[in-house]
C-alpha positions in Angstrom: -9.9 -26.7 -6.1 -12.6 -24.1 -7.4 -15.4 -26.5 -6.7 -14.4 -27.1 -3.3 -13.5 -23.5 -2.2 -17.1 -22.3 -3.7 -19.1 -25.2 -1.4 -16.9 -24.2 1.2 -18.0 -20.5 0.9 -21.5 -21.0 0.6 -21.8 -23.8 3.3 -20.2 -21.0 5.6 -22.8 -18.1 4.2 -25.4 -20.5 5.7 -23.7 -21.0 9.2 -23.5 -16.8 8.9 -26.9 -16.7 8.5 -27.7 -19.3 10.7 -26.0 -17.4 13.9 -28.1 -16.2 16.6 -29.8 -13.2 15.9 -28.0 -9.8 16.4 -30.0 -7.5 19.2 -31.7 -4.8 18.0 -29.5 -2.3 19.9 -26.4 -4.1 18.7 -27.6 -3.8 14.7 -28.7 -0.2 15.2 -25.3 0.9 16.5 -23.9 -1.2 13.7 -25.8 0.2 11.1 -24.7 3.9 11.9 -21.2 2.9 12.1 -21.5 1.4 8.8 -23.4 4.5 7.3 -21.1 7.0 8.6 -18.1 4.8 7.2 -19.9 4.3 3.9 -20.0 8.4 3.6 -16.2 8.9 4.4 -15.6 6.4 2.0 -17.9 8.1 -0.5 -15.7 11.6 0.2 -12.6 9.8 -0.3 -13.9 8.4 -3.6 -12.5 11.1 -5.9 -9.0 11.8 -4.2 -5.9 10.9 -5.8 -2.4 11.4 -5.6 0.4 11.2 -8.2 3.1 10.5 -5.6 1.3 7.4 -3.9 1.9 4.0 -4.7 -1.4 3.6 -6.6 0.1 6.0 -9.3 2.9 3.5 -9.9 0.8 0.4 -9.6 -1.4 2.3 -12.3 1.7 2.7 -14.4 2.7 -1.3 -13.9 -0.6 -2.3 -14.8 -1.0 0.0 -18.0 2.5 -1.6 -19.0 1.6 -4.9 -18.6 -2.0 -4.2 -20.2 0.5 -2.7 -23.3 2.6 -6.2 -23.3 5.3 -4.6 -21.5 7.3 -6.0 -18.8 7.6 -3.3 -15.9 10.2 -5.4 -13.8 12.9 -4.8 -16.4 13.5 -1.5 -14.7 15.3 -3.0 -11.7 17.9 -4.3 -14.3 19.7 -1.0 -13.9 19.6 -0.6 -10.2 21.9 -0.9 -7.4 19.6 -2.6 -5.3 19.7 0.2 -2.6 18.1 3.3 -3.5 14.1 3.1 -4.9 13.4 4.5 -7.9 9.7 3.3 -7.5 10.5 -0.3 -9.0 7.8 -2.7 -9.0 8.2 -4.9 -5.8 5.3 -6.6 -5.4 4.3 -9.8 -7.1 1.8 -8.8 -10.0 -1.6 -10.4 -8.8 -3.0 -6.6 -7.8 -1.6 -5.4 -11.6 -3.3 -7.9 -13.4 -6.7 -6.9 -11.5 -5.4 -2.9 -12.4 -5.8 -4.2 -16.0 -9.6 -4.7 -15.6 -10.3 -1.1 -15.7 -8.1 -0.4 -18.6 -10.0 -2.9 -20.3 -13.2 -1.2 -19.8 -12.3 2.2 -20.9 -11.0 3.5 -17.4 -7.3 4.6 -18.8 -6.9 8.0 -17.2 -5.4 7.7 -13.5 -8.4 9.3 -11.8 -10.9 7.2 -13.2 -8.8 3.8 -12.8 -8.4 5.1 -9.1 -12.3 5.2 -9.0 -12.9 1.7 -10.2 -10.3 0.2 -8.1 -12.0 1.9 -5.2 -15.5 0.8 -5.9 -14.8 -3.0 -6.9 -11.4 -3.6 -4.6 -10.7 -1.6 -2.0 -14.2 -0.6 -0.5 -15.5 -4.0 -0.9 -11.9 -5.1 1.0 -12.5 -2.2 3.6 -15.8 -3.6 4.7 -15.0 -7.2 4.0 -12.7 -6.9 6.7 -15.0 -5.3 9.0 -17.3 -8.0 8.8 -15.2 -10.7 9.0 -14.0 -9.0 12.2 -17.8 -8.9 13.5 -18.2 -12.7 12.4 -15.1 -14.0 14.3 -15.6 -12.0 17.4 -19.8 -13.2 16.9 -18.7 -16.6 16.7 -16.0 -16.4 19.8 -17.0 -14.2 22.2 -20.2 -12.7 24.1 -19.2 -8.9 24.5 -21.5 -7.2 21.8 -19.9 -4.0 23.2 -16.5 -5.1 22.3 -17.8 -6.3 18.8 -19.4 -3.1 18.1 -16.4 -1.3 19.2 -13.9 -3.6 17.0 -15.9 -2.6 13.8 -16.0 0.9 14.9 -12.1 1.0 15.2 -11.6 -0.5 12.1 -13.8 1.1 9.9 -13.3 4.6 11.2 -9.4 4.7 12.5 -7.4 7.1 10.5 -4.8 4.7 9.4 -7.1 2.5 7.6 -8.8 5.6 5.8 -5.5 6.9 4.7 -4.8 3.4 3.3 -8.2 3.8 1.6 -7.7 7.4 0.5 -4.6 6.8 -1.0 -5.7 3.7 -2.8 -3.2 1.4 -1.3 -3.4 -2.1 -1.8 -2.7 -2.9 1.8 -6.2 -4.0 3.3 -6.7 -5.7 0.2 -3.9 -8.0 1.4 -5.5 -7.9 4.8 -8.5 -9.1 3.9 -7.0 -12.5 2.4 -4.8 -13.3 5.6 -7.8 -12.7 8.0 -10.1 -14.8 5.7 -7.2 -17.3 5.6 -6.9 -17.6 9.4 -10.8 -17.9 9.7 -10.5 -21.4 7.8 -7.1 -22.1 9.2 -8.3 -25.1 11.5 -11.7 -26.0 9.7 -10.5 -25.8 6.2 -7.1 -25.7 6.3 -6.2 -26.5 2.1 -8.7 -23.4 1.6 -6.7 -21.7 4.2 -3.5 -22.0 2.4 -5.0 -20.8 -0.9 -6.3 -17.9 0.5 -3.2 -17.1 2.1 -1.2 -17.5 -1.2 -3.6 -15.0 -2.7 -2.2 -12.5 -0.1 1.2 -13.6 -0.5 0.6 -12.8 -4.6 -0.6 -9.3 -4.1 2.4 -8.4 -1.5 5.0 -10.5 -0.2 4.9 -10.0 3.4 2.4 -12.5 4.3 5.0 -15.4 3.6 6.0 -15.2 7.3 3.0 -16.9 8.3 4.0 -20.1 5.6 5.7 -21.5 8.7 2.8 -21.2 11.0 0.9 -23.7 8.7 3.4 -26.1 9.2 3.7 -25.6 12.9 0.0 -25.8 13.8 -0.5 -29.1 11.7 2.7 -30.8 12.3 1.0 -33.6 14.0 -0.6 -34.1 10.6 1.0 -36.3 7.6 4.1 -35.2 5.5 1.5 -35.0 2.3 -0.9 -32.9 4.1 1.7 -30.4 5.1 3.3 -30.6 1.8 -0.3 -29.9 0.1 -0.7 -26.9 2.7 2.5 -25.5 1.5 1.8 -26.4 -2.0 -1.8 -24.5 -2.1 -0.1 -21.2 -0.6 2.8 -21.1 -3.4 0.7 -22.0 -6.4 -1.3 -18.6 -6.4 2.2 -16.8 -6.5 3.5 -19.5 -8.7 0.7 -19.3 -11.4 1.0 -14.9 -11.5 4.6 -15.0 -11.9 5.0 -17.5 -14.4 4.8 -14.9 -17.4 7.6 -13.0 -16.1 9.8 -15.9 -15.4 9.1 -17.8 -18.7 8.6 -15.3 -21.5 10.8 -12.8 -20.0 13.7 -12.0 -18.3 13.4 -14.0 -14.9 16.5 -12.0 -13.3 14.5 -8.8 -13.4 11.5 -10.3 -11.8 13.5 -12.0 -9.0 15.5 -9.0 -8.1 12.0 -6.9 -8.0 10.6 -9.2 -5.4 14.0 -8.9 -3.7 14.4 -5.0 -3.6 12.5 -4.6 -0.3 14.6 -6.5 1.7 17.8 -4.4 0.3 16.7 -1.0 -0.3 18.0 1.8 2.2 15.5 3.4 4.3 13.4 6.0 2.4 10.5 7.2 4.5 10.2 9.6 7.4 9.3 6.4 9.4 12.3 4.3 8.5 15.2 4.2 11.3 18.2 3.1 10.0 19.8 3.2 13.6 23.0 4.5 13.9 24.0 2.0 16.4 23.0 -1.1 14.7 25.0 0.3 11.5 28.4 -1.1 12.9 26.7 -4.8 12.8 24.1 -4.8 10.2 25.1 -2.0 7.9 22.9 0.7 6.3 21.5 -1.2 3.4 21.2 -4.8 2.2 19.9 -8.2 3.6 22.1 -7.9 6.6 19.9 -4.8 8.0 17.1 -7.4 8.2 19.0 -9.9 10.5 17.3 -8.2 13.7 13.8 -9.3 12.4 14.8 -12.6 11.1 15.8 -13.4 14.5 12.7 -12.0 16.1 10.6 -14.1 13.7 12.8 -17.1 14.6 11.9 -16.9 18.0 8.2 -16.2 16.9 8.1 -19.3 15.2 9.8 -21.3 18.6 6.9 -19.4 20.5 4.4 -21.1 18.4 5.9 -24.4 18.6 5.8 -24.5 21.9 2.3 -23.5 21.7 2.8 -20.1 24.0 1.2 -18.3 21.0 -2.2 -18.7 18.9 -2.5 -18.1 15.8 -4.1 -14.5 16.1 -1.3 -13.8 18.7 1.5 -15.1 16.2 0.2 -12.8 13.6 -0.4 -9.5 15.1 2.9 -10.0 17.0 4.8 -10.9 13.4 3.1 -7.7 11.8 3.8 -5.7 14.9 7.7 -7.1 14.9 7.9 -6.1 11.1 7.3 -2.7 12.0 9.4 -2.4 15.2 12.5 -4.2 13.5 12.6 -3.4 10.0 14.6 -0.7 8.2 11.6 0.2 6.2 8.6 1.6 7.8 5.5 3.1 6.0 2.3 4.2 7.4 0.2 1.8 5.8 2.0 -0.7 7.7 0.4 0.4 10.9 -2.8 -0.9 9.6 -1.7 -4.8 9.1 -1.8 -5.6 12.8 -5.2 -3.6 13.8 -7.8 -6.6 12.7 -6.1 -9.2 14.4 -4.9 -7.4 17.7 -9.0 -6.6 18.0 -9.7 -10.4 17.6 -7.1 -11.2 20.1 -8.0 -8.6 22.6 -11.5 -9.4 22.3 -10.7 -12.9 23.3 -8.7 -11.8 26.3 -11.0 -9.9 27.7 -14.1 -12.4 27.2 -12.0 -15.0 28.7 -11.0 -12.8 31.9 -7.4 -12.9 31.5 -6.7 -9.3 33.0 -5.3 -9.4 36.2 -2.0 -7.1 36.4 1.2 -8.2 37.1 2.1 -7.6 40.8 5.5 -6.3 41.9 6.7 -8.3 44.8 8.9 -6.0 46.9 
């Protein structure tokens, strides 16, 4: 698998190098946008907050580095009220052990290391992917420039970077997965699995791989599912085999049962008589929305980017818990979708018949 993935990435690097040359004006504008974005990211290097999720990721990584299990805290939880339990799979916690190994043990130095080696590459990696995908799918150079500008300069993405949140890191692997969706489905599935192993929300995309490739053999479909699940399985194994499995599974489930605890969370008093204030039942409207989305894709009413954009937007509209960083999720996919709509000229307004 590793050899095949490397061969695919090397082959694609040659394809990127061989695409038609960018015009000088386009290159110049992109150069200024990227330079400005680099300055913004440098300005945010030293910022850290003891209240941000990044601080608790630092504590989880430190705990694992010292052979402790941070997931055990959930055993005393009521599964409703948030006490900053580790609700993510541990892949990013493992990455957070790297700076600790090299002596970056204080929180500020740890944040600095993670931004330099993981979060800045993820931010600019998303920008590069947006540009490459649009470069290969549309002819409108101005929209390509605008899309890169919107991604690198928008306040939501800069907020995620400044507070050292991991969402852009996850989005990078989702976008890379969609890039290989049809040409290299096994690689695409594995990249989706890496995204799921950092945060669980991309798991709603897993049925997309089955629906889109349903004309293939059952063996092929099972292969795609296997490649998508194996990263999560491997990073989870130590907490399942060497510790108390209940703690790990309850921690991952906690995001689906907790009560809204942010200023952007809408409990919805109108919905409470039907779905309650906390627990799995509060997510029923979201699950129904996803079922409808799967039906739309089955009927070929949505393409992959439309499906992903709608799915991530629905997460914010129908979820009982919404945080500021969630609004970053759908931006790259919406930009690619919008670029292709503009390029095809499908811009006619609906006309009211009176």
